[in-house]
C-alpha positions in Angstrom: -33.2 216.2 161.7 -35.3 216.5 164.7 -35.8 213.7 167.2 -39.3 214.9 167.7 -38.8 216.6 171.0 -37.1 219.7 169.7 -33.4 218.6 169.7 -31.4 217.9 166.8 -30.0 214.5 166.7 -26.2 213.8 165.2 -24.6 210.9 163.9 -22.7 210.4 167.3 -26.2 209.3 168.5 -26.3 206.3 166.2 -23.6 205.0 168.0 -25.8 204.5 171.0 -28.4 202.5 168.7 -25.5 200.0 167.6 -24.9 199.4 171.4 -28.7 199.1 172.1 -29.1 196.5 169.5 -26.3 194.5 170.4 -27.4 194.7 174.0 -30.7 193.1 173.1 -29.3 190.6 170.7 -26.0 189.6 171.5 -26.1 186.4 169.6 -25.1 188.3 166.5 -21.8 188.5 168.0 -21.6 184.9 169.1 -22.4 185.7 172.6 -25.2 185.2 175.3 -26.6 187.7 178.0 -24.8 187.1 181.3 -28.0 186.7 183.8 -25.4 187.6 186.6 -24.5 191.0 185.1 -25.1 193.9 187.1 -26.0 195.6 183.7 -29.6 195.1 183.7 -31.1 197.3 181.1 -29.8 198.9 177.7 -29.8 202.1 179.6 -27.5 201.1 181.9 -25.4 199.3 179.1 -25.3 202.7 177.1 -24.3 204.5 180.4 -21.2 202.2 181.0 -20.2 202.2 177.4 -20.5 205.9 177.1 -18.1 206.7 179.8 -15.3 204.2 178.5 -12.2 205.9 176.9 -12.6 203.4 173.9 -16.1 205.0 173.1 -14.5 208.5 172.4 -11.7 206.8 170.6 -14.5 205.1 168.1 -16.0 208.6 167.7 -12.9 210.1 166.9 -11.6 207.5 164.4 -15.2 207.8 162.6 -14.7 211.6 162.5 -11.3 211.6 161.0 -12.3 208.9 158.7 -14.6 211.5 157.1 -12.7 215.0 157.8 -9.0 215.3 157.1 -6.8 216.4 160.0 -6.0 219.6 158.0 -9.3 220.6 158.3 -8.8 221.5 162.0 -5.0 221.8 161.9 -4.7 225.2 160.1 -2.5 226.4 163.0 -0.5 223.2 162.7 -1.0 222.5 166.4 -1.6 218.8 165.9 1.2 218.1 163.3 3.2 219.7 160.5 0.6 220.2 157.5 0.5 217.1 155.3 -1.9 215.1 153.3 -2.7 213.0 156.0 -5.2 209.7 155.8 -6.6 207.6 158.7 -5.1 204.4 159.1 -8.2 202.1 159.5 -8.8 199.5 162.4 -8.4 196.5 160.1 -5.0 197.9 158.7 -3.9 198.8 162.2 -4.8 195.3 163.4 -2.8 193.9 160.4 0.3 196.2 161.1 0.1 195.2 164.9 0.1 191.5 164.0 3.0 191.7 161.6 5.5 192.7 164.4 3.8 190.5 167.2 1.3 192.7 168.5 3.4 195.1 170.3 1.2 198.4 170.2 -1.6 199.6 168.4 -2.2 203.6 168.0 -5.5 204.9 169.3 -5.5 207.1 166.2 -3.0 207.2 163.4 -2.8 209.3 160.4 -0.2 208.8 157.5 1.1 211.6 155.7 3.6 212.2 152.6 6.1 213.5 154.5 4.9 213.0 158.1 3.1 210.8 160.2 0.7 211.8 163.3 -0.4 209.5 166.1 -3.1 210.3 168.9 -2.8 208.9 172.2 -6.1 209.4 173.8 -6.9 209.7 177.5 -10.3 210.8 178.8 -9.7 209.9 182.6 -6.6 207.9 183.1 -2.9 208.9 182.5 -0.4 207.8 179.9 3.3 206.5 180.9 6.8 207.0 179.5 6.5 203.3 178.4 3.7 204.0 176.1 5.4 206.8 174.4 8.2 204.3 173.7 5.9 201.9 172.4 4.8 204.8 169.7 8.3 205.2 169.1 8.9 201.4 168.5 5.8 201.3 166.2 7.3 203.9 163.7 10.7 202.3 164.0 9.1 199.1 163.0 7.1 200.6 160.1 8.2 204.0 158.7 11.6 205.1 160.6 12.5 207.4 157.7 9.2 209.6 158.7 9.0 212.2 161.5 6.4 211.1 163.8 4.3 213.9 165.9 3.0 212.3 168.7 -0.2 214.0 170.2 -1.1 213.2 173.7 -5.0 214.2 173.9 -6.1 214.6 177.3 -8.1 216.6 179.7 -4.9 217.7 181.5 -3.2 221.0 180.3 0.3 220.3 181.7 2.7 217.4 180.9 3.2 216.6 184.5 -0.5 216.2 185.0 -0.7 213.8 181.9 1.6 211.2 183.1 1.8 208.8 186.0 5.4 209.6 186.2 4.8 213.2 186.4 7.7 214.6 184.5 8.1 218.4 184.7 8.1 218.7 180.6 8.5 217.0 177.4 12.4 217.4 178.0 12.1 214.9 180.9 10.1 212.6 179.0 12.7 212.6 176.2 15.6 212.0 178.7 13.6 209.0 180.2 13.1 207.7 176.6 17.1 208.4 175.9 18.3 206.7 179.2 16.2 203.6 178.9 17.1 201.1 175.9 14.5 199.1 174.3 13.6 195.8 176.0 15.1 192.6 174.6 11.7 191.6 172.7 11.8 195.0 171.1 15.4 194.9 170.4 14.8 191.7 168.4 12.3 193.4 166.3 13.8 196.8 165.4 17.5 197.9 164.9 18.9 200.6 167.4 19.8 202.7 164.5 16.0 202.8 163.3 14.8 203.6 167.1 17.3 206.3 167.6 16.5 207.9 164.2 12.6 208.0 165.3 13.5 209.2 168.8 15.7 212.0 167.4 12.6 213.3 165.3 9.9 212.5 167.5 7.5 215.6 167.8 5.8 215.2 171.0 2.6 217.4 171.5 0.1 217.8 174.3 -3.6 219.0 173.3 -6.6 219.3 175.6 -10.2 218.1 174.5 -11.0 222.1 175.0 -8.5 222.6 172.2 -10.0 219.8 170.1 -13.3 221.5 170.4 -12.4 224.8 169.6 -11.0 223.4 166.5 -13.7 221.4 165.4 -16.4 224.3 166.3 -14.2 226.7 164.0 -14.2 224.2 161.3 -18.0 223.7 161.6 -18.6 227.8 161.5 -16.3 227.7 158.3 -18.0 224.8 156.6 -20.5 225.6 153.8 -22.1 222.3 153.2 -24.8 221.5 155.6 -23.5 217.7 155.7 -20.2 218.8 156.7 -21.5 221.1 159.3 -23.4 218.1 160.9 -20.3 216.0 160.8 -18.6 218.6 163.0 -21.7 219.0 165.1 -21.7 215.4 166.0 -18.3 215.5 167.8 -19.1 218.8 169.6 -22.3 217.1 170.9 -20.4 214.2 171.9 -17.5 216.1 173.5 -20.1 218.2 175.7 -22.2 215.0 176.5 -19.1 213.6 177.9 -18.2 216.8 179.9 -14.8 216.7 178.1 -15.0 220.5 176.8 
């Protein structure tokens, strides 16, 4: 579908329409406009929201709700092959509340024999503590299943992706092993379950360039026009954000 000016619109363009609507009519959210806000137009609101990390998180959650992970995981670079399903936001929130709001995955995919969590960073860097939270989450929910934790980031090396600048994943593992869970975590999860998750934790780092290449390959292999448009939306989003 063309927008009338020669450019094909994508489903990710509709995300902007949602933001525009609630900018003009915040009363539907039980809110009112802040007359002191520096955001004084729908264009400014969109510019601000589109640059947030959470916006890309939303788009990729929409994508994986429509596209199974294995569609872009032919080389198993994301996780071991499995029949993964996206855990929706409401289920994630319910799980989070059930163990005291400890942490919530950016993207969580449950498989039959494996699980895959994606920690998404567009500009900021992660921490060893954040990796520990994912391990704790798995220990609280499915300690018997291996977890692949994918750090999706603009950075190509582990040392660049962490605030602590560890030289490699081995250093991250050493930091996890040397620091026991906090007292609040220990009250929720048994040491045996936590250690079981750590022993099988599969740590991976992938860039947005890799995501773009994977989605592009899936689009080129897709025979359905609808399927191609689903992939095209993500590619368009990543280009517009200058992530790939």
